[in-house]
A tleap script that builds the chain and sets N, CA, C and O, in Angstrom:
source leaprc.protein.ff14SB
mol = sequence {
  NMET PRO LEU THR GLY GLU LEU HIE ALA GLN
  THR ALA GLU LEU GLY LEU VAL SER LEU TYR
  VAL PRO ASP ILE ASP ARG ALA ALA GLY HIE
  PHE ASN ALA GLU VAL GLN LEU ALA GLY THR
  ALA GLY THR PRO ARG LEU ALA GLY GLN VAL
  LYS ILE SER ASP GLY GLU ILE ASP VAL TYR
  GLN VAL ASN LEU ALA LEU ARG GLN VAL GLN
  LEU ASP ALA ARG LEU SER ALA LYS GLY VAL
  THR LEU PRO HIE CYS GLU PRO CTHR
}
set mol.1.N position { 84.213 93.024 128.018 }
set mol.1.CA position { 82.923 92.467 127.705 }
set mol.1.C position { 83.098 91.305 126.725 }
set mol.1.O position { 83.759 91.444 125.696 }
set mol.2.N position { 82.509 90.178 127.050 }
set mol.2.CA position { 82.637 89.027 126.151 }
set mol.2.C position { 81.822 89.211 124.867 }
set mol.2.O position { 80.759 89.832 124.856 }
set mol.3.N position { 82.363 88.647 123.796 }
set mol.3.CA position { 81.689 88.659 122.501 }
set mol.3.C position { 81.214 87.259 122.162 }
set mol.3.O position { 81.874 86.276 122.497 }
set mol.4.N position { 80.094 87.169 121.511 }
set mol.4.CA position { 79.626 85.894 120.983 }
set mol.4.C position { 78.721 86.179 119.798 }
set mol.4.O position { 77.903 87.098 119.842 }
set mol.5.N position { 78.864 85.406 118.757 }
set mol.5.CA position { 78.027 85.620 117.584 }
set mol.5.C position { 78.375 84.657 116.474 }
set mol.5.O position { 79.349 83.908 116.546 }
set mol.6.N position { 77.549 84.700 115.445 }
set mol.6.CA position { 77.756 83.848 114.272 }
set mol.6.C position { 77.501 84.663 113.021 }
set mol.6.O position { 76.667 85.569 113.009 }
set mol.7.N position { 78.231 84.329 111.967 }
set mol.7.CA position { 78.025 84.943 110.662 }
set mol.7.C position { 77.791 83.822 109.663 }
set mol.7.O position { 78.614 82.917 109.524 }
set mol.8.N position { 76.672 83.890 108.977 }
set mol.8.CA position { 76.354 82.952 107.912 }
set mol.8.C position { 76.122 83.798 106.659 }
set mol.8.O position { 75.176 84.584 106.607 }
set mol.9.N position { 76.979 83.641 105.657 }
set mol.9.CA position { 76.863 84.454 104.443 }
set mol.9.C position { 77.021 83.573 103.222 }
set mol.9.O position { 77.819 82.636 103.202 }
set mol.10.N position { 76.239 83.897 102.200 }
set mol.10.CA position { 76.305 83.154 100.953 }
set mol.10.C position { 75.900 84.094 99.829 }
set mol.10.O position { 74.908 84.814 99.941 }
set mol.11.N position { 76.674 84.087 98.736 }
set mol.11.CA position { 76.332 84.909 97.581 }
set mol.11.C position { 76.947 84.330 96.313 }
set mol.11.O position { 77.960 83.632 96.351 }
set mol.12.N position { 76.318 84.634 95.212 }
set mol.12.CA position { 76.869 84.299 93.900 }
set mol.12.C position { 77.265 85.579 93.174 }
set mol.12.O position { 77.529 85.550 91.972 }
set mol.13.N position { 77.310 86.703 93.887 }
set mol.13.CA position { 77.639 88.009 93.310 }
set mol.13.C position { 79.012 88.472 93.773 }
set mol.13.O position { 79.112 89.397 94.579 }
set mol.14.N position { 80.052 87.854 93.284 }
set mol.14.CA position { 81.404 88.257 93.659 }
set mol.14.C position { 81.899 89.466 92.879 }
set mol.14.O position { 83.055 89.863 93.024 }
set mol.15.N position { 81.051 90.049 92.063 }
set mol.15.CA position { 81.427 91.246 91.319 }
set mol.15.C position { 81.762 92.408 92.235 }
set mol.15.O position { 82.447 93.339 91.813 }
set mol.16.N position { 81.299 92.379 93.478 }
set mol.16.CA position { 81.605 93.441 94.435 }
set mol.16.C position { 83.083 93.488 94.797 }
set mol.16.O position { 83.559 94.501 95.308 }
set mol.17.N position { 83.808 92.422 94.543 }
set mol.17.CA position { 85.239 92.386 94.865 }
set mol.17.C position { 85.976 93.524 94.176 }
set mol.17.O position { 86.887 94.114 94.757 }
set mol.18.N position { 85.592 93.836 92.948 }
set mol.18.CA position { 86.293 94.888 92.202 }
set mol.18.C position { 86.101 96.274 92.834 }
set mol.18.O position { 86.890 97.179 92.563 }
set mol.19.N position { 85.083 96.454 93.658 }
set mol.19.CA position { 84.915 97.720 94.379 }
set mol.19.C position { 85.985 97.894 95.452 }
set mol.19.O position { 86.427 99.012 95.715 }
set mol.20.N position { 86.399 96.799 96.066 }
set mol.20.CA position { 87.372 96.835 97.160 }
set mol.20.C position { 88.800 96.578 96.690 }
set mol.20.O position { 89.755 96.990 97.349 }
set mol.21.N position { 88.949 95.904 95.563 }
set mol.21.CA position { 90.269 95.640 94.976 }
set mol.21.C position { 90.219 96.156 93.536 }
set mol.21.O position { 89.905 95.400 92.617 }
set mol.22.N position { 90.525 97.435 93.339 }
set mol.22.CA position { 90.334 98.045 92.021 }
set mol.22.C position { 91.173 97.435 90.901 }
set mol.22.O position { 90.841 97.616 89.729 }
set mol.23.N position { 92.246 96.722 91.223 }
set mol.23.CA position { 93.051 96.086 90.171 }
set mol.23.C position { 92.333 94.894 89.547 }
set mol.23.O position { 92.683 94.475 88.444 }
set mol.24.N position { 91.346 94.348 90.226 }
set mol.24.CA position { 90.553 93.245 89.667 }
set mol.24.C position { 89.425 93.863 88.847 }
set mol.24.O position { 88.592 94.598 89.377 }
set mol.25.N position { 89.407 93.559 87.551 }
set mol.25.CA position { 88.407 94.138 86.661 }
set mol.25.C position { 87.088 93.370 86.693 }
set mol.25.O position { 86.018 93.957 86.532 }
set mol.26.N position { 87.167 92.070 86.898 }
set mol.26.CA position { 85.945 91.264 86.937 }
set mol.26.C position { 86.166 90.084 87.859 }
set mol.26.O position { 87.222 89.451 87.829 }
set mol.27.N position { 85.171 89.788 88.679 }
set mol.27.CA position { 85.214 88.610 89.551 }
set mol.27.C position { 83.837 87.962 89.521 }
set mol.27.O position { 82.814 88.647 89.473 }
set mol.28.N position { 83.825 86.642 89.550 }
set mol.28.CA position { 82.569 85.894 89.570 }
set mol.28.C position { 82.801 84.624 90.375 }
set mol.28.O position { 83.941 84.211 90.587 }
set mol.29.N position { 81.726 84.019 90.816 }
set mol.29.CA position { 81.819 82.767 91.561 }
set mol.29.C position { 80.850 82.742 92.720 }
set mol.29.O position { 79.998 83.620 92.855 }
set mol.30.N position { 80.986 81.723 93.557 }
set mol.30.CA position { 80.119 81.536 94.715 }
set mol.30.C position { 80.950 81.665 95.986 }
set mol.30.O position { 82.047 81.115 96.080 }
set mol.31.N position { 80.418 82.397 96.960 }
set mol.31.CA position { 81.076 82.623 98.247 }
set mol.31.C position { 80.172 82.103 99.346 }
set mol.31.O position { 78.966 82.351 99.338 }
set mol.32.N position { 80.761 81.374 100.302 }
set mol.32.CA position { 80.017 80.835 101.433 }
set mol.32.C position { 80.884 80.954 102.682 }
set mol.32.O position { 82.046 80.547 102.669 }
set mol.33.N position { 80.329 81.509 103.764 }
set mol.33.CA position { 81.067 81.664 105.017 }
set mol.33.C position { 80.206 81.219 106.186 }
set mol.33.O position { 79.027 81.561 106.275 }
set mol.34.N position { 80.803 80.462 107.067 }
set mol.34.CA position { 80.196 80.040 108.333 }
set mol.34.C position { 81.229 80.349 109.410 }
set mol.34.O position { 82.188 79.595 109.578 }
set mol.35.N position { 81.048 81.448 110.142 }
set mol.35.CA position { 82.059 81.925 111.084 }
set mol.35.C position { 81.429 82.162 112.451 }
set mol.35.O position { 80.331 82.707 112.556 }
set mol.36.N position { 82.134 81.747 113.490 }
set mol.36.CA position { 81.709 81.986 114.871 }
set mol.36.C position { 82.666 83.008 115.490 }
set mol.36.O position { 83.875 82.963 115.263 }
set mol.37.N position { 82.104 83.926 116.271 }
set mol.37.CA position { 82.862 84.971 116.935 }
set mol.37.C position { 82.804 84.744 118.438 }
set mol.37.O position { 81.740 84.474 118.996 }
set mol.38.N position { 83.961 84.856 119.090 }
set mol.38.CA position { 84.033 84.691 120.550 }
set mol.38.C position { 85.152 85.594 121.066 }
set mol.38.O position { 85.742 86.356 120.301 }
set mol.39.N position { 85.438 85.507 122.346 }
set mol.39.CA position { 86.498 86.306 122.948 }
set mol.39.C position { 85.967 87.614 123.484 }
set mol.39.O position { 84.840 87.685 123.975 }
set mol.40.N position { 86.781 88.648 123.390 }
set mol.40.CA position { 86.402 89.983 123.848 }
set mol.40.C position { 86.685 90.987 122.738 }
set mol.40.O position { 87.280 90.638 121.719 }
set mol.41.N position { 86.258 92.237 122.936 }
set mol.41.CA position { 86.511 93.269 121.938 }
set mol.41.C position { 88.012 93.494 121.755 }
set mol.41.O position { 88.459 93.802 120.651 }
set mol.42.N position { 88.793 93.344 122.827 }
set mol.42.CA position { 90.244 93.519 122.751 }
set mol.42.C position { 90.956 92.339 122.133 }
set mol.42.O position { 91.987 92.512 121.482 }
set mol.43.N position { 90.426 91.140 122.322 }
set mol.43.CA position { 91.027 89.919 121.777 }
set mol.43.C position { 89.937 89.033 121.179 }
set mol.43.O position { 89.580 88.008 121.760 }
set mol.44.N position { 89.409 89.426 120.017 }
set mol.44.CA position { 88.376 88.606 119.392 }
set mol.44.C position { 88.958 87.309 118.839 }
set mol.44.O position { 90.123 87.256 118.445 }
set mol.45.N position { 88.140 86.275 118.814 }
set mol.45.CA position { 88.533 84.988 118.225 }
set mol.45.C position { 87.513 84.603 117.166 }
set mol.45.O position { 86.305 84.668 117.394 }
set mol.46.N position { 88.016 84.202 116.007 }
set mol.46.CA position { 87.165 83.741 114.923 }
set mol.46.C position { 87.427 82.272 114.674 }
set mol.46.O position { 88.566 81.810 114.752 }
set mol.47.N position { 86.376 81.546 114.376 }
set mol.47.CA position { 86.505 80.136 114.015 }
set mol.47.C position { 85.461 79.854 112.950 }
set mol.47.O position { 84.377 80.438 112.965 }
set mol.48.N position { 85.783 78.969 112.034 }
set mol.48.CA position { 84.812 78.613 111.014 }
set mol.48.C position { 85.470 78.322 109.686 }
set mol.48.O position { 86.633 77.924 109.615 }
set mol.49.N position { 84.693 78.533 108.631 }
set mol.49.CA position { 85.149 78.167 107.299 }
set mol.49.C position { 84.655 79.186 106.277 }
set mol.49.O position { 83.535 79.688 106.366 }
set mol.50.N position { 85.521 79.480 105.300 }
set mol.50.CA position { 85.185 80.365 104.185 }
set mol.50.C position { 85.514 79.611 102.906 }
set mol.50.O position { 86.603 79.054 102.768 }
set mol.51.N position { 84.561 79.594 101.966 }
set mol.51.CA position { 84.768 78.888 100.693 }
set mol.51.C position { 84.426 79.778 99.515 }
set mol.51.O position { 83.474 80.556 99.555 }
set mol.52.N position { 85.224 79.646 98.466 }
set mol.52.CA position { 84.912 80.226 97.165 }
set mol.52.C position { 84.959 79.079 96.167 }
set mol.52.O position { 85.912 78.300 96.141 }
set mol.53.N position { 83.922 78.984 95.348 }
set mol.53.CA position { 83.881 77.912 94.349 }
set mol.53.C position { 83.482 78.493 92.994 }
set mol.53.O position { 82.823 79.529 92.920 }
set mol.54.N position { 83.885 77.822 91.944 }
set mol.54.CA position { 83.603 78.236 90.565 }
set mol.54.C position { 84.016 79.683 90.320 }
set mol.54.O position { 83.327 80.423 89.618 }
set mol.55.N position { 85.137 80.078 90.898 }
set mol.55.CA position { 85.576 81.471 90.805 }
set mol.55.C position { 86.238 81.799 89.486 }
set mol.55.O position { 86.839 80.944 88.835 }
set mol.56.N position { 86.114 83.063 89.105 }
set mol.56.CA position { 86.773 83.607 87.924 }
set mol.56.C position { 87.258 85.007 88.253 }
set mol.56.O position { 86.528 85.796 88.852 }
set mol.57.N position { 88.491 85.319 87.861 }
set mol.57.CA position { 89.067 86.640 88.108 }
set mol.57.C position { 89.759 87.105 86.829 }
set mol.57.O position { 90.513 86.353 86.210 }
set mol.58.N position { 89.495 88.355 86.440 }
set mol.58.CA position { 90.161 88.976 85.298 }
set mol.58.C position { 90.888 90.231 85.758 }
set mol.58.O position { 90.311 91.086 86.430 }
set mol.59.N position { 92.162 90.331 85.389 }
set mol.59.CA position { 92.954 91.537 85.628 }
set mol.59.C position { 93.511 91.935 84.261 }
set mol.59.O position { 94.521 91.395 83.809 }
set mol.60.N position { 92.844 92.877 83.617 }
set mol.60.CA position { 93.187 93.250 82.242 }
set mol.60.C position { 94.549 93.908 82.134 }
set mol.60.O position { 95.229 93.754 81.120 }
set mol.61.N position { 94.958 94.637 83.159 }
set mol.61.CA position { 96.220 95.378 83.115 }
set mol.61.C position { 97.418 94.463 82.845 }
set mol.61.O position { 98.374 94.867 82.183 }
set mol.62.N position { 97.365 93.235 83.359 }
set mol.62.CA position { 98.472 92.295 83.155 }
set mol.62.C position { 98.044 91.091 82.311 }
set mol.62.O position { 98.741 90.078 82.251 }
set mol.63.N position { 96.880 91.223 81.659 }
set mol.63.CA position { 96.364 90.177 80.788 }
set mol.63.C position { 96.253 88.830 81.518 }
set mol.63.O position { 96.724 87.804 81.027 }
set mol.64.N position { 95.625 88.857 82.694 }
set mol.64.CA position { 95.483 87.664 83.526 }
set mol.64.C position { 94.012 87.265 83.598 }
set mol.64.O position { 93.146 88.081 83.912 }
set mol.65.N position { 93.753 86.005 83.303 }
set mol.65.CA position { 92.396 85.459 83.410 }
set mol.65.C position { 92.489 84.136 84.165 }
set mol.65.O position { 93.034 83.158 83.652 }
set mol.66.N position { 91.960 84.109 85.374 }
set mol.66.CA position { 91.943 82.884 86.179 }
set mol.66.C position { 90.548 82.272 86.104 }
set mol.66.O position { 89.553 82.984 86.242 }
set mol.67.N position { 90.466 80.977 85.889 }
set mol.67.CA position { 89.193 80.275 85.812 }
set mol.67.C position { 89.212 79.086 86.763 }
set mol.67.O position { 90.279 78.578 87.105 }
set mol.68.N position { 88.056 78.651 87.181 }
set mol.68.CA position { 87.873 77.509 88.094 }
set mol.68.C position { 88.656 77.698 89.392 }
set mol.68.O position { 89.310 76.772 89.871 }
set mol.69.N position { 88.583 78.907 89.957 }
set mol.69.CA position { 89.257 79.217 91.209 }
set mol.69.C position { 88.476 78.596 92.367 }
set mol.69.O position { 87.261 78.772 92.464 }
set mol.70.N position { 89.169 77.875 93.237 }
set mol.70.CA position { 88.566 77.245 94.410 }
set mol.70.C position { 89.387 77.658 95.637 }
set mol.70.O position { 90.617 77.664 95.594 }
set mol.71.N position { 88.703 78.001 96.720 }
set mol.71.CA position { 89.377 78.351 97.970 }
set mol.71.C position { 88.593 77.751 99.117 }
set mol.71.O position { 87.374 77.903 99.192 }
set mol.72.N position { 89.285 77.077 100.002 }
set mol.72.CA position { 88.679 76.520 101.206 }
set mol.72.C position { 89.587 76.906 102.356 }
set mol.72.O position { 90.645 76.305 102.543 }
set mol.73.N position { 89.181 77.908 103.130 }
set mol.73.CA position { 90.008 78.410 104.225 }
set mol.73.C position { 89.302 78.140 105.551 }
set mol.73.O position { 88.092 78.333 105.676 }
set mol.74.N position { 90.075 77.693 106.535 }
set mol.74.CA position { 89.535 77.452 107.872 }
set mol.74.C position { 90.134 78.474 108.829 }
set mol.74.O position { 91.341 78.716 108.830 }
set mol.75.N position { 89.272 79.065 109.637 }
set mol.75.CA position { 89.687 80.060 110.622 }
set mol.75.C position { 89.700 79.410 111.991 }
set mol.75.O position { 88.759 78.706 112.356 }
set mol.76.N position { 90.768 79.642 112.757 }
set mol.76.CA position { 90.865 79.094 114.107 }
set mol.76.C position { 91.768 80.000 114.944 }
set mol.76.O position { 92.254 81.024 114.463 }
set mol.77.N position { 91.983 79.613 116.188 }
set mol.77.CA position { 92.857 80.386 117.079 }
set mol.77.C position { 94.280 80.455 116.529 }
set mol.77.O position { 95.012 81.394 116.841 }
set mol.78.N position { 94.685 79.478 115.718 }
set mol.78.CA position { 96.022 79.454 115.134 }
set mol.78.C position { 96.151 80.379 113.929 }
set mol.78.O position { 97.267 80.667 113.495 }
set mol.79.N position { 95.031 80.850 113.378 }
set mol.79.CA position { 95.042 81.714 112.205 }
set mol.79.C position { 94.243 81.104 111.080 }
set mol.79.O position { 93.312 80.333 111.315 }
set mol.80.N position { 94.602 81.443 109.866 }
set mol.80.CA position { 93.918 80.950 108.668 }
set mol.80.C position { 94.691 79.744 108.142 }
set mol.80.O position { 95.911 79.793 107.990 }
set mol.81.N position { 93.966 78.663 107.869 }
set mol.81.CA position { 94.572 77.447 107.335 }
set mol.81.C position { 93.967 77.160 105.969 }
set mol.81.O position { 92.747 77.154 105.802 }
set mol.82.N position { 94.843 76.921 104.993 }
set mol.82.CA position { 94.417 76.491 103.665 }
set mol.82.C position { 94.745 75.005 103.583 }
set mol.82.O position { 95.899 74.649 103.343 }
set mol.83.N position { 93.757 74.126 103.775 }
set mol.83.CA position { 94.017 72.690 103.937 }
set mol.83.C position { 94.866 72.049 102.855 }
set mol.83.O position { 95.690 71.188 103.165 }
set mol.84.N position { 94.701 72.433 101.601 }
set mol.84.CA position { 95.452 71.790 100.518 }
set mol.84.C position { 96.850 72.367 100.362 }
set mol.84.O position { 97.623 71.910 99.520 }
set mol.85.N position { 97.182 73.378 101.178 }
set mol.85.CA position { 98.495 74.016 101.099 }
set mol.85.C position { 99.352 73.729 102.328 }
set mol.85.O position { 100.446 74.279 102.459 }
set mol.86.N position { 98.876 72.887 103.216 }
set mol.86.CA position { 99.629 72.599 104.436 }
set mol.86.C position { 100.843 71.719 104.119 }
set mol.86.O position { 100.738 70.796 103.311 }
set mol.87.N position { 101.977 71.989 104.737 }
set mol.87.CA position { 103.134 71.116 104.542 }
set mol.87.C position { 102.882 69.762 105.207 }
set mol.87.O position { 102.199 69.672 106.227 }
set mol.88.N position { 103.441 68.726 104.616 }
set mol.88.CA position { 103.269 67.390 105.198 }
set mol.88.C position { 104.525 66.929 105.888 }
set mol.88.O position { 104.559 65.826 106.434 }
savepdb mol mol.pdb
quit
């Protein structure tokens, strides 16, 4: 059976990250996703973009505090691409 759909998500409540990644004590920032779903249930295909801006992460166990975290990831048939990390 073919799949088709879209996901549009946006939030400024990244504090939920610590529920899924217990080593992160605090997370903040803005999350935005625009993703298209295609293919079949056996071979789904995702395409689109996921962004995190103004991010902050605290991991107290190792005394780590990250500020001004930015992520721009593109999803395609080739996988996940981080544009600023591509080899030239």
